[in-house]
N, CA and C atoms as an extended XYZ file, in Angstrom:
186
Properties=species:S:1:pos:R:3:atomname:S:1:resname:S:1:resid:I:1 pbc="F F F"
N         0.847       -1.183        0.000 N   MET     1
C         0.000        0.000        0.000 CA  MET     1
C         0.890        1.243        0.000 C   MET     1
N         0.630        2.117       -0.967 N   HIS     2
C         1.432        3.327       -1.115 CA  HIS     2
C         0.897        4.451       -0.246 C   HIS     2
N         1.811        5.252        0.252 N   THR     3
C         1.414        6.489        0.934 CA  THR     3
C         1.064        7.503       -0.144 C   THR     3
N        -0.097        8.129        0.008 N   MET     4
C        -0.510        9.156       -0.953 CA  MET     4
C        -0.154       10.522       -0.387 C   MET     4
N         0.310       11.411       -1.250 N   LEU     5
C         0.630       12.775       -0.853 CA  LEU     5
C        -0.323       13.724       -1.559 C   LEU     5
N        -0.882       14.660       -0.820 N   LYS     6
C        -1.711       15.714       -1.401 CA  LYS     6
C        -0.820       16.932       -1.556 C   LYS     6
N        -0.698       17.396       -2.792 N   ILE     7
C         0.182       18.521       -3.113 CA  ILE     7
C        -0.703       19.686       -3.553 C   ILE     7
N        -0.590       20.812       -2.857 N   THR     8
C        -1.392       21.990       -3.154 CA  THR     8
C        -0.460       23.145       -3.494 C   THR     8
N        -0.707       23.795       -4.628 N   GLN     9
C         0.102       24.958       -4.996 CA  GLN     9
C        -0.328       26.148       -4.152 C   GLN     9
N         0.636       26.784       -3.489 N   THR    10
C         0.332       27.900       -2.596 CA  THR    10
C         0.887       29.223       -3.099 C   THR    10
N         1.849       29.176       -4.032 N   ARG    11
C         2.443       30.412       -4.536 CA  ARG    11
C         2.442       30.401       -6.062 C   ARG    11
N         2.475       31.593       -6.648 N   SER    12
C         2.415       31.755       -8.098 CA  SER    12
C         3.686       31.251       -8.772 C   SER    12
N         3.507       30.776      -10.006 N   GLN    13
C         4.675       30.365      -10.789 CA  GLN    13
C         5.270       31.534      -11.576 C   GLN    13
N         4.608       32.688      -11.527 N   ILE    14
C         5.136       33.880      -12.211 CA  ILE    14
C         6.475       34.256      -11.576 C   ILE    14
N         7.462       34.492      -12.392 N   GLY    15
C         8.777       34.880      -11.894 CA  GLY    15
C         9.670       33.698      -11.559 C   GLY    15
N         9.145       32.484      -11.694 N   GLN    16
C         9.949       31.286      -11.432 CA  GLN    16
C        10.683       30.886      -12.714 C   GLN    16
N        11.680       30.027      -12.561 N   THR    17
C        12.428       29.575      -13.730 CA  THR    17
C        11.560       28.632      -14.566 C   THR    17
N        11.967       28.437      -15.811 N   GLU    18
C        11.241       27.530      -16.709 CA  GLU    18
C        11.220       26.105      -16.139 C   GLU    18
N        12.311       25.692      -15.488 N   LYS    19
C        12.352       24.354      -14.884 CA  LYS    19
C        11.301       24.212      -13.792 C   LYS    19
N        11.154       25.237      -12.958 N   HIS    20
C        10.154       25.179      -11.888 CA  HIS    20
C         8.750       25.142      -12.473 C   HIS    20
N         8.500       25.951      -13.500 N   ARG    21
C         7.175       25.955      -14.129 CA  ARG    21
C         6.882       24.601      -14.774 C   ARG    21
N         7.893       24.014      -15.391 N   GLY    22
C         7.725       22.690      -16.009 CA  GLY    22
C         7.446       21.615      -14.975 C   GLY    22
N         8.105       21.713      -13.830 N   THR    23
C         7.884       20.745      -12.753 CA  THR    23
C         6.457       20.855      -12.225 C   THR    23
N         5.963       22.076      -12.050 N   LEU    24
C         4.573       22.258      -11.611 CA  LEU    24
C         3.612       21.664      -12.627 C   LEU    24
N         3.870       21.885      -13.918 N   ARG    25
C         3.009       21.320      -14.966 CA  ARG    25
C         3.024       19.791      -14.901 C   ARG    25
N         4.203       19.223      -14.729 N   ALA    26
C         4.331       17.764      -14.673 CA  ALA    26
C         3.590       17.178      -13.468 C   ALA    26
N         3.514       17.951      -12.397 N   LEU    27
C         2.769       17.510      -11.214 CA  LEU    27
C         1.259       17.656      -11.411 C   LEU    27
N         0.850       18.393      -12.439 N   GLY    28
C        -0.576       18.618      -12.670 CA  GLY    28
C        -1.081       19.879      -12.004 C   GLY    28
N        -0.157       20.759      -11.642 N   LEU    29
C        -0.531       22.017      -11.000 CA  LEU    29
C        -0.392       23.152      -12.006 C   LEU    29
N        -0.470       24.383      -11.539 N   GLY    30
C        -0.320       25.520      -12.436 CA  GLY    30
C        -1.129       26.708      -11.964 C   GLY    30
N        -2.041       26.477      -11.033 N   ARG    31
C        -2.835       27.562      -10.474 CA  ARG    31
C        -2.777       27.495       -8.967 C   ARG    31
N        -2.756       28.659       -8.339 N   ILE    32
C        -2.756       28.701       -6.876 CA  ILE    32
C        -4.045       28.065       -6.371 C   ILE    32
N        -3.911       27.199       -5.382 N   GLY    33
C        -5.082       26.551       -4.802 CA  GLY    33
C        -5.410       25.204       -5.416 C   GLY    33
N        -4.815       24.875       -6.548 N   ARG    34
C        -5.074       23.582       -7.180 CA  ARG    34
C        -4.351       22.476       -6.410 C   ARG    34
N        -5.006       21.332       -6.241 N   SER    35
C        -4.425       20.201       -5.506 CA  SER    35
C        -4.449       18.940       -6.360 C   SER    35
N        -3.464       18.091       -6.151 N   VAL    36
C        -3.428       16.765       -6.773 CA  VAL    36
C        -2.979       15.768       -5.719 C   VAL    36
N        -3.335       14.503       -5.916 N   GLU    37
C        -2.858       13.433       -5.041 CA  GLU    37
C        -1.989       12.503       -5.863 C   GLU    37
N        -0.821       12.190       -5.341 N   ARG    38
C         0.132       11.328       -6.038 CA  ARG    38
C         0.692       10.300       -5.050 C   ARG    38
N         0.986        9.083       -5.527 N   PRO    39
C         1.648        8.098       -4.650 CA  PRO    39
C         3.090        8.530       -4.402 C   PRO    39
N         3.553        8.302       -3.177 N   GLU    40
C         4.914        8.676       -2.796 CA  GLU    40
C         5.915        7.824       -3.567 C   GLU    40
N         6.950        8.462       -4.116 N   SER    41
C         7.992        7.759       -4.854 CA  SER    41
C         9.258        8.610       -4.840 C   SER    41
N        10.398        7.988       -5.124 N   PRO    42
C        11.646        8.774       -5.182 CA  PRO    42
C        11.595        9.864       -6.253 C   PRO    42
N        10.943        9.578       -7.409 N   GLU    43
C        10.829       10.569       -8.475 CA  GLU    43
C        10.004       11.768       -8.010 C   GLU    43
N         8.900       11.481       -7.330 N   LEU    44
C         8.055       12.550       -6.821 CA  LEU    44
C         8.810       13.379       -5.782 C   LEU    44
N         9.570       12.714       -4.924 N   ALA    45
C        10.337       13.431       -3.893 CA  ALA    45
C        11.306       14.417       -4.539 C   ALA    45
N        11.946       14.026       -5.636 N   GLY    46
C        12.865       14.915       -6.338 CA  GLY    46
C        12.149       16.114       -6.940 C   GLY    46
N        10.968       15.869       -7.525 N   MET    47
C        10.189       16.969       -8.109 CA  MET    47
C         9.750       17.944       -7.019 C   MET    47
N         9.306       17.409       -5.888 N   LEU    48
C         8.828       18.270       -4.810 CA  LEU    48
C         9.968       19.074       -4.189 C   LEU    48
N        11.171       18.488       -4.170 N   ARG    49
C        12.317       19.218       -3.632 CA  ARG    49
C        12.594       20.464       -4.485 C   ARG    49
N        12.373       20.364       -5.805 N   LYS    50
C        12.603       21.493       -6.710 CA  LYS    50
C        11.637       22.646       -6.457 C   LYS    50
N        10.378       22.316       -6.114 N   VAL    51
C         9.347       23.365       -6.020 CA  VAL    51
C         8.770       23.468       -4.608 C   VAL    51
N         9.539       23.053       -3.601 N   ARG    52
C         8.994       23.028       -2.234 CA  ARG    52
C         8.596       24.404       -1.724 C   ARG    52
N         9.156       25.469       -2.307 N   HIS    53
C         8.811       26.829       -1.894 CA  HIS    53
C         7.492       27.298       -2.517 C   HIS    53
N         6.906       26.509       -3.421 N   LEU    54
C         5.673       26.898       -4.102 CA  LEU    54
C         4.468       26.042       -3.703 C   LEU    54
N         4.711       24.955       -2.979 N   VAL    55
C         3.625       24.007       -2.695 CA  VAL    55
C         3.546       23.664       -1.214 C   VAL    55
N         2.386       23.123       -0.810 N   ARG    56
C         2.202       22.560        0.529 CA  ARG    56
C         1.960       21.066        0.338 C   ARG    56
N         2.584       20.238        1.159 N   ILE    57
C         2.508       18.797        1.010 CA  ILE    57
C         1.910       18.185        2.268 C   ILE    57
N         0.890       17.343        2.087 N   GLU    58
C         0.260       16.658        3.215 CA  GLU    58
C         0.139       15.175        2.894 C   GLU    58
N         0.252       14.321        3.914 N   GLU    59
C        -0.016       12.894        3.746 CA  GLU    59
C        -1.507       12.675        3.807 C   GLU    59
N        -2.007       11.802        2.932 N   VAL    60
C        -3.439       11.479        2.896 CA  VAL    60
C        -3.623       10.049        3.379 C   VAL    60
N        -4.541        9.842        4.296 N   GLN    61
C        -4.859        8.486        4.763 CA  GLN    61
C        -5.842        7.874        3.775 C   GLN    61
N        -5.434        6.732        3.153 N   SER    62
C        -6.343        6.106        2.191 CA  SER    62
C        -6.730        4.714        2.610 C   SER    62
């Protein structure tokens, strides 16, 4: 059973680098307040490390 993470964008992507904007797009975000749920993985951890200043991360009990 995978741990699910709820990722919510809290800050604007305006003024961020193209890599940060691309990472947000790959996560399925792009607007403040938008949330997605993803299974925890090493790849996801790397993506979240890149944009941790733009998102809020919570564990979801499933």
